[in-house]
A tleap script that builds the chain and sets N, CA, C and O, in Angstrom:
source leaprc.protein.ff14SB
mol = sequence {
  NMET LEU GLU THR THR LEU LYS ILE ILE ASN
  PRO LEU GLY LEU HIE ALA ARG ALA ALA GLY
  LYS PHE VAL ASN LEU ALA LYS SER PHE GLN
  SER GLU ILE THR LEU ARG LYS THR ALA GLU
  ALA VAL ASP GLY LYS SER ILE MET SER VAL
  MET LEU LEU ALA ALA PRO VAL GLY SER GLU
  VAL GLU LEU ARG VAL HIE GLY ASP ASP GLU
  SER ASP ALA PHE ASN ALA LEU CYS GLU LEU
  ILE ASN ASN GLY PHE GLY GLU LEU CASP
}
set mol.1.N position { -181.685 -98.477 218.644 }
set mol.1.CA position { -181.556 -99.056 217.700 }
set mol.1.C position { -179.480 -98.778 216.921 }
set mol.1.O position { -178.611 -97.943 217.172 }
set mol.2.N position { -179.541 -99.962 216.000 }
set mol.2.CA position { -178.807 -99.364 215.728 }
set mol.2.C position { -178.986 -100.097 214.474 }
set mol.2.O position { -179.693 -101.104 214.425 }
set mol.3.N position { -177.882 -99.251 212.662 }
set mol.3.CA position { -178.336 -99.599 211.712 }
set mol.3.C position { -177.072 -100.063 211.086 }
set mol.3.O position { -176.073 -100.385 211.728 }
set mol.4.N position { -177.156 -100.074 210.051 }
set mol.4.CA position { -176.032 -99.620 208.861 }
set mol.4.C position { -176.788 -100.680 207.462 }
set mol.4.O position { -177.476 -101.697 207.373 }
set mol.5.N position { -176.036 -99.517 206.400 }
set mol.5.CA position { -176.125 -100.653 205.075 }
set mol.5.C position { -174.777 -101.394 204.644 }
set mol.5.O position { -173.995 -100.641 204.063 }
set mol.6.N position { -174.450 -102.375 204.764 }
set mol.6.CA position { -172.859 -103.044 203.814 }
set mol.6.C position { -174.009 -103.562 202.858 }
set mol.6.O position { -175.237 -103.474 202.840 }
set mol.7.N position { -172.780 -104.295 201.867 }
set mol.7.CA position { -172.578 -104.722 201.238 }
set mol.7.C position { -172.056 -105.986 201.162 }
set mol.7.O position { -171.090 -106.095 201.918 }
set mol.8.N position { -172.383 -107.279 200.371 }
set mol.8.CA position { -172.386 -108.206 200.128 }
set mol.8.C position { -171.344 -108.445 199.468 }
set mol.8.O position { -171.332 -107.980 198.328 }
set mol.9.N position { -169.881 -109.388 200.021 }
set mol.9.CA position { -168.907 -109.489 199.363 }
set mol.9.C position { -168.626 -110.526 198.684 }
set mol.9.O position { -168.487 -110.573 197.462 }
set mol.10.N position { -168.509 -111.613 199.638 }
set mol.10.CA position { -168.276 -112.455 198.973 }
set mol.10.C position { -168.878 -113.034 198.041 }
set mol.10.O position { -170.096 -113.093 198.214 }
set mol.11.N position { -168.383 -113.623 196.839 }
set mol.11.CA position { -168.628 -115.039 195.520 }
set mol.11.C position { -170.387 -115.085 195.563 }
set mol.11.O position { -171.413 -114.516 195.190 }
set mol.12.N position { -170.067 -115.745 196.003 }
set mol.12.CA position { -171.603 -116.946 196.308 }
set mol.12.C position { -172.181 -115.759 196.839 }
set mol.12.O position { -172.847 -115.240 195.943 }
set mol.13.N position { -172.218 -115.241 197.654 }
set mol.13.CA position { -172.995 -114.199 198.007 }
set mol.13.C position { -173.918 -114.480 198.984 }
set mol.13.O position { -173.432 -115.345 199.712 }
set mol.14.N position { -175.333 -114.072 199.454 }
set mol.14.CA position { -176.085 -115.535 201.243 }
set mol.14.C position { -176.522 -116.301 201.051 }
set mol.14.O position { -177.661 -116.691 201.310 }
set mol.15.N position { -175.332 -116.918 200.296 }
set mol.15.CA position { -175.801 -118.934 200.716 }
set mol.15.C position { -175.750 -119.815 201.295 }
set mol.15.O position { -174.999 -119.773 202.269 }
set mol.16.N position { -176.258 -120.666 201.115 }
set mol.16.CA position { -177.073 -120.944 203.108 }
set mol.16.C position { -175.489 -121.359 203.781 }
set mol.16.O position { -175.325 -120.846 204.888 }
set mol.17.N position { -174.166 -122.307 203.223 }
set mol.17.CA position { -172.912 -121.899 204.319 }
set mol.17.C position { -173.068 -120.164 204.833 }
set mol.17.O position { -173.542 -120.048 205.963 }
set mol.18.N position { -172.725 -118.866 204.126 }
set mol.18.CA position { -173.488 -117.445 204.197 }
set mol.18.C position { -173.975 -117.512 205.613 }
set mol.18.O position { -173.447 -117.559 206.724 }
set mol.19.N position { -175.476 -117.493 205.018 }
set mol.19.CA position { -176.801 -117.588 206.134 }
set mol.19.C position { -176.841 -118.363 207.300 }
set mol.19.O position { -177.076 -117.883 208.409 }
set mol.20.N position { -176.584 -119.738 207.046 }
set mol.20.CA position { -175.700 -119.989 208.352 }
set mol.20.C position { -174.696 -119.691 209.259 }
set mol.20.O position { -174.641 -120.326 210.312 }
set mol.21.N position { -174.177 -119.128 209.096 }
set mol.21.CA position { -173.476 -118.343 209.915 }
set mol.21.C position { -173.488 -116.970 210.535 }
set mol.21.O position { -172.718 -116.438 211.335 }
set mol.22.N position { -174.561 -116.557 209.946 }
set mol.22.CA position { -174.919 -115.248 209.789 }
set mol.22.C position { -176.432 -115.390 211.352 }
set mol.22.O position { -176.822 -114.668 212.269 }
set mol.23.N position { -176.716 -116.540 210.886 }
set mol.23.CA position { -177.781 -116.702 211.505 }
set mol.23.C position { -177.547 -117.323 212.735 }
set mol.23.O position { -178.369 -117.406 213.647 }
set mol.24.N position { -176.141 -117.856 212.740 }
set mol.24.CA position { -175.435 -118.810 213.672 }
set mol.24.C position { -175.062 -117.255 214.954 }
set mol.24.O position { -175.668 -116.906 215.967 }
set mol.25.N position { -174.431 -116.963 214.605 }
set mol.25.CA position { -174.203 -115.583 215.144 }
set mol.25.C position { -175.080 -114.531 215.877 }
set mol.25.O position { -174.962 -114.102 217.025 }
set mol.26.N position { -175.898 -114.258 215.016 }
set mol.26.CA position { -177.507 -113.366 215.561 }
set mol.26.C position { -177.741 -114.214 217.033 }
set mol.26.O position { -177.507 -113.957 218.214 }
set mol.27.N position { -178.415 -115.524 216.190 }
set mol.27.CA position { -178.581 -116.259 218.036 }
set mol.27.C position { -178.000 -115.927 219.323 }
set mol.27.O position { -178.702 -115.640 220.293 }
set mol.28.N position { -176.650 -115.962 219.356 }
set mol.28.CA position { -175.922 -116.064 220.245 }
set mol.28.C position { -175.868 -114.734 221.087 }
set mol.28.O position { -175.019 -114.520 221.953 }
set mol.29.N position { -177.392 -113.418 220.547 }
set mol.29.CA position { -177.643 -112.365 221.365 }
set mol.29.C position { -179.172 -112.086 220.944 }
set mol.29.O position { -180.026 -112.335 220.094 }
set mol.30.N position { -178.842 -111.206 222.462 }
set mol.30.CA position { -180.722 -111.867 222.524 }
set mol.30.C position { -181.248 -110.418 221.872 }
set mol.30.O position { -182.281 -110.484 221.205 }
set mol.31.N position { -180.654 -109.215 222.010 }
set mol.31.CA position { -181.183 -108.327 220.649 }
set mol.31.C position { -181.763 -108.590 219.600 }
set mol.31.O position { -181.196 -109.496 218.988 }
set mol.32.N position { -182.975 -108.054 218.935 }
set mol.32.CA position { -183.309 -108.601 217.824 }
set mol.32.C position { -182.980 -107.914 216.329 }
set mol.32.O position { -183.263 -106.770 215.975 }
set mol.33.N position { -182.388 -108.820 215.659 }
set mol.33.CA position { -181.717 -108.652 214.235 }
set mol.33.C position { -183.383 -108.624 213.793 }
set mol.33.O position { -184.407 -109.172 214.201 }
set mol.34.N position { -183.007 -107.615 212.671 }
set mol.34.CA position { -183.275 -107.712 211.299 }
set mol.34.C position { -183.092 -107.954 209.550 }
set mol.34.O position { -184.313 -107.831 209.648 }
set mol.35.N position { -182.833 -108.138 208.310 }
set mol.35.CA position { -181.856 -107.440 208.132 }
set mol.35.C position { -182.788 -107.141 207.096 }
set mol.35.O position { -183.835 -107.721 207.384 }
set mol.36.N position { -182.994 -106.045 205.235 }
set mol.36.CA position { -183.737 -105.800 204.898 }
set mol.36.C position { -183.395 -105.761 203.261 }
set mol.36.O position { -182.334 -105.152 203.132 }
set mol.37.N position { -183.903 -106.184 201.994 }
set mol.37.CA position { -182.183 -105.949 200.558 }
set mol.37.C position { -184.104 -105.711 199.869 }
set mol.37.O position { -185.042 -106.508 199.887 }
set mol.38.N position { -184.017 -104.285 199.345 }
set mol.38.CA position { -184.986 -103.346 198.971 }
set mol.38.C position { -185.641 -103.381 200.278 }
set mol.38.O position { -185.213 -103.318 201.431 }
set mol.39.N position { -187.311 -103.553 199.539 }
set mol.39.CA position { -188.691 -103.686 200.334 }
set mol.39.C position { -188.811 -105.092 201.790 }
set mol.39.O position { -189.286 -104.804 202.888 }
set mol.40.N position { -188.358 -106.318 201.504 }
set mol.40.CA position { -188.215 -107.396 201.975 }
set mol.40.C position { -187.173 -107.254 203.659 }
set mol.40.O position { -185.985 -107.575 203.678 }
set mol.41.N position { -187.740 -106.854 204.618 }
set mol.41.CA position { -187.496 -106.986 206.708 }
set mol.41.C position { -187.331 -108.615 206.426 }
set mol.41.O position { -187.745 -109.109 205.378 }
set mol.42.N position { -186.772 -109.297 207.324 }
set mol.42.CA position { -186.407 -111.139 207.230 }
set mol.42.C position { -185.404 -110.426 209.277 }
set mol.42.O position { -184.533 -109.707 209.766 }
set mol.43.N position { -186.721 -111.600 209.625 }
set mol.43.CA position { -185.059 -111.982 210.829 }
set mol.43.C position { -184.452 -112.602 210.740 }
set mol.43.O position { -184.388 -113.701 210.190 }
set mol.44.N position { -183.323 -111.510 211.752 }
set mol.44.CA position { -182.003 -111.517 211.109 }
set mol.44.C position { -181.346 -112.959 211.733 }
set mol.44.O position { -180.238 -113.408 211.440 }
set mol.45.N position { -182.832 -113.869 213.151 }
set mol.45.CA position { -182.608 -115.088 213.136 }
set mol.45.C position { -183.099 -116.824 212.595 }
set mol.45.O position { -183.279 -117.924 213.116 }
set mol.46.N position { -183.146 -116.291 211.454 }
set mol.46.CA position { -184.731 -116.980 211.074 }
set mol.46.C position { -183.681 -117.658 209.470 }
set mol.46.O position { -183.452 -117.143 208.375 }
set mol.47.N position { -183.334 -118.831 210.011 }
set mol.47.CA position { -182.124 -119.051 208.284 }
set mol.47.C position { -182.712 -119.565 207.498 }
set mol.47.O position { -181.981 -120.058 206.639 }
set mol.48.N position { -184.270 -119.790 207.261 }
set mol.48.CA position { -184.710 -120.117 206.203 }
set mol.48.C position { -185.443 -117.835 205.301 }
set mol.48.O position { -185.364 -117.312 204.190 }
set mol.49.N position { -186.108 -117.305 206.908 }
set mol.49.CA position { -185.367 -116.468 206.166 }
set mol.49.C position { -184.980 -115.479 205.303 }
set mol.49.O position { -185.670 -114.776 204.564 }
set mol.50.N position { -183.197 -115.518 205.572 }
set mol.50.CA position { -182.254 -114.377 205.342 }
set mol.50.C position { -181.712 -115.100 203.865 }
set mol.50.O position { -180.876 -114.580 203.126 }
set mol.51.N position { -182.549 -116.730 203.563 }
set mol.51.CA position { -181.557 -116.818 202.456 }
set mol.51.C position { -182.915 -116.895 201.296 }
set mol.51.O position { -183.146 -117.189 200.124 }
set mol.52.N position { -183.400 -116.546 202.186 }
set mol.52.CA position { -184.760 -116.496 201.491 }
set mol.52.C position { -184.723 -115.020 200.163 }
set mol.52.O position { -185.143 -114.873 199.015 }
set mol.53.N position { -184.097 -114.322 200.995 }
set mol.53.CA position { -183.732 -112.496 200.868 }
set mol.53.C position { -182.549 -112.442 199.726 }
set mol.53.O position { -182.186 -111.327 199.353 }
set mol.54.N position { -182.023 -113.453 199.239 }
set mol.54.CA position { -181.275 -113.892 197.924 }
set mol.54.C position { -180.148 -112.233 197.645 }
set mol.54.O position { -180.061 -111.149 197.067 }
set mol.55.N position { -179.687 -112.926 198.328 }
set mol.55.CA position { -179.040 -111.318 198.335 }
set mol.55.C position { -177.390 -112.056 197.715 }
set mol.55.O position { -176.533 -112.514 198.471 }
set mol.56.N position { -177.271 -111.996 196.063 }
set mol.56.CA position { -175.699 -112.170 195.850 }
set mol.56.C position { -174.203 -111.320 195.373 }
set mol.56.O position { -174.157 -110.323 194.654 }
set mol.57.N position { -173.242 -111.911 195.891 }
set mol.57.CA position { -172.194 -110.684 195.114 }
set mol.57.C position { -173.048 -109.845 195.193 }
set mol.57.O position { -174.250 -109.744 194.944 }
set mol.58.N position { -171.865 -108.957 195.768 }
set mol.58.CA position { -172.787 -106.971 195.796 }
set mol.58.C position { -174.027 -106.110 195.808 }
set mol.58.O position { -174.356 -105.003 195.383 }
set mol.59.N position { -174.794 -107.515 196.761 }
set mol.59.CA position { -176.453 -106.525 197.212 }
set mol.59.C position { -175.294 -106.658 198.429 }
set mol.59.O position { -174.347 -107.300 198.885 }
set mol.60.N position { -176.697 -104.836 198.632 }
set mol.60.CA position { -176.175 -104.087 199.669 }
set mol.60.C position { -177.600 -105.108 200.522 }
set mol.60.O position { -178.764 -105.454 200.319 }
set mol.61.N position { -176.907 -105.186 201.165 }
set mol.61.CA position { -178.622 -105.242 202.882 }
set mol.61.C position { -178.728 -104.708 203.650 }
set mol.61.O position { -177.541 -104.786 203.965 }
set mol.62.N position { -179.327 -103.837 204.745 }
set mol.62.CA position { -179.188 -103.472 206.002 }
set mol.62.C position { -179.327 -104.180 207.290 }
set mol.62.O position { -180.138 -105.100 207.400 }
set mol.63.N position { -178.622 -103.823 208.214 }
set mol.63.CA position { -178.286 -104.453 208.797 }
set mol.63.C position { -179.407 -103.684 210.133 }
set mol.63.O position { -179.285 -102.459 210.136 }
set mol.64.N position { -180.210 -104.108 210.978 }
set mol.64.CA position { -180.986 -103.331 211.828 }
set mol.64.C position { -180.827 -103.924 213.492 }
set mol.64.O position { -181.709 -104.248 214.287 }
set mol.65.N position { -179.909 -103.916 213.581 }
set mol.65.CA position { -180.344 -104.393 215.471 }
set mol.65.C position { -180.714 -103.107 216.979 }
set mol.65.O position { -180.420 -101.948 217.272 }
set mol.66.N position { -181.634 -104.423 217.639 }
set mol.66.CA position { -182.452 -103.614 218.870 }
set mol.66.C position { -182.313 -103.833 219.708 }
set mol.66.O position { -183.448 -103.925 220.175 }
set mol.67.N position { -181.224 -104.164 220.900 }
set mol.67.CA position { -181.901 -104.754 222.722 }
set mol.67.C position { -181.189 -104.986 222.898 }
set mol.67.O position { -180.477 -105.402 221.984 }
set mol.68.N position { -180.714 -104.943 224.190 }
set mol.68.CA position { -179.861 -104.572 225.088 }
set mol.68.C position { -178.389 -105.396 224.662 }
set mol.68.O position { -178.608 -105.899 225.764 }
set mol.69.N position { -177.785 -105.694 224.421 }
set mol.69.CA position { -176.750 -105.951 223.682 }
set mol.69.C position { -176.346 -105.406 222.223 }
set mol.69.O position { -175.285 -105.716 221.681 }
set mol.70.N position { -177.284 -104.584 221.664 }
set mol.70.CA position { -176.470 -104.017 220.395 }
set mol.70.C position { -175.929 -103.892 219.712 }
set mol.70.O position { -175.975 -103.686 218.499 }
set mol.71.N position { -175.023 -104.052 220.745 }
set mol.71.CA position { -173.427 -102.937 220.236 }
set mol.71.C position { -172.416 -104.098 219.711 }
set mol.71.O position { -171.740 -103.973 218.690 }
set mol.72.N position { -172.404 -105.564 220.781 }
set mol.72.CA position { -172.114 -106.335 220.918 }
set mol.72.C position { -172.223 -107.170 219.553 }
set mol.72.O position { -171.413 -107.869 218.945 }
set mol.73.N position { -173.613 -106.795 219.313 }
set mol.73.CA position { -174.739 -108.321 217.991 }
set mol.73.C position { -174.053 -107.444 216.889 }
set mol.73.O position { -173.522 -108.062 215.966 }
set mol.74.N position { -173.973 -105.308 216.871 }
set mol.74.CA position { -174.199 -104.579 215.238 }
set mol.74.C position { -172.396 -105.131 214.997 }
set mol.74.O position { -172.331 -106.056 214.187 }
set mol.75.N position { -171.765 -104.930 215.261 }
set mol.75.CA position { -169.832 -105.028 215.709 }
set mol.75.C position { -169.658 -106.592 215.396 }
set mol.75.O position { -169.068 -107.147 214.468 }
set mol.76.N position { -170.194 -106.985 216.216 }
set mol.76.CA position { -169.953 -108.937 215.554 }
set mol.76.C position { -170.786 -109.259 213.769 }
set mol.76.O position { -170.295 -109.793 212.775 }
set mol.77.N position { -171.927 -108.771 213.951 }
set mol.77.CA position { -172.252 -109.181 212.238 }
set mol.77.C position { -171.361 -107.948 211.517 }
set mol.77.O position { -170.189 -108.215 211.251 }
set mol.78.N position { -171.770 -106.880 211.258 }
set mol.78.CA position { -170.964 -106.276 210.631 }
set mol.78.C position { -170.186 -106.753 210.415 }
set mol.78.O position { -170.102 -107.036 209.220 }
set mol.79.N position { -168.954 -107.249 211.372 }
set mol.79.CA position { -167.587 -108.144 210.907 }
set mol.79.C position { -167.512 -109.330 210.547 }
set mol.79.O position { -166.344 -109.621 210.288 }
set mol.80.N position { -168.598 -110.613 210.332 }
set mol.80.CA position { -168.738 -111.143 210.028 }
set mol.80.C position { -169.176 -110.834 208.085 }
set mol.80.O position { -168.681 -111.313 207.066 }
set mol.81.N position { -170.128 -109.984 208.269 }
set mol.81.CA position { -170.276 -109.302 206.405 }
set mol.81.C position { -169.499 -108.597 206.155 }
set mol.81.O position { -170.126 -107.760 205.505 }
set mol.82.N position { -168.643 -108.323 206.185 }
set mol.82.CA position { -167.839 -107.289 206.208 }
set mol.82.C position { -166.695 -108.002 205.223 }
set mol.82.O position { -166.421 -107.531 204.119 }
set mol.83.N position { -165.901 -109.504 205.904 }
set mol.83.CA position { -164.682 -110.398 206.246 }
set mol.83.C position { -164.969 -111.920 205.232 }
set mol.83.O position { -164.552 -113.078 205.268 }
set mol.84.N position { -166.391 -110.734 203.931 }
set mol.84.CA position { -166.768 -112.086 203.479 }
set mol.84.C position { -167.150 -113.299 203.822 }
set mol.84.O position { -166.932 -114.333 203.189 }
set mol.85.N position { -167.909 -113.146 205.154 }
set mol.85.CA position { -168.131 -114.640 205.713 }
set mol.85.C position { -166.809 -115.977 206.375 }
set mol.85.O position { -166.711 -117.021 207.020 }
set mol.86.N position { -165.842 -114.699 205.437 }
set mol.86.CA position { -164.791 -116.250 206.088 }
set mol.86.C position { -164.323 -117.230 204.786 }
set mol.86.O position { -163.513 -118.155 204.848 }
set mol.87.N position { -165.071 -116.761 203.576 }
set mol.87.CA position { -164.620 -117.056 202.410 }
set mol.87.C position { -163.955 -116.209 201.827 }
set mol.87.O position { -163.760 -116.524 200.653 }
set mol.88.N position { -163.317 -114.844 202.252 }
set mol.88.CA position { -162.064 -114.676 201.336 }
set mol.88.C position { -161.301 -114.870 201.259 }
set mol.88.O position { -160.945 -114.582 202.401 }
set mol.89.N position { -159.816 -115.461 200.450 }
set mol.89.CA position { -158.695 -115.463 200.395 }
set mol.89.C position { -157.930 -114.273 200.233 }
set mol.89.O position { -156.702 -114.332 200.179 }
savepdb mol mol.pdb
quit
């Protein structure tokens, strides 16, 4: 299992478009993917669950990935978050 804490840096936070990008990428992997903000942990492959985290800019989320392709999934999802979901100029 791989896990890390990441900061949401895109100006709109983990809004619908960013959550959609995260979930679509997460679904491309077989591994179990979990996002946690404070005490709430959600399925990283569920758009409604990810959106309900309500993670604005500056929030910290914990990414946890477990499975056969965990390394590839972990690296891709970390890159997506660290690059501001492609929303930074």
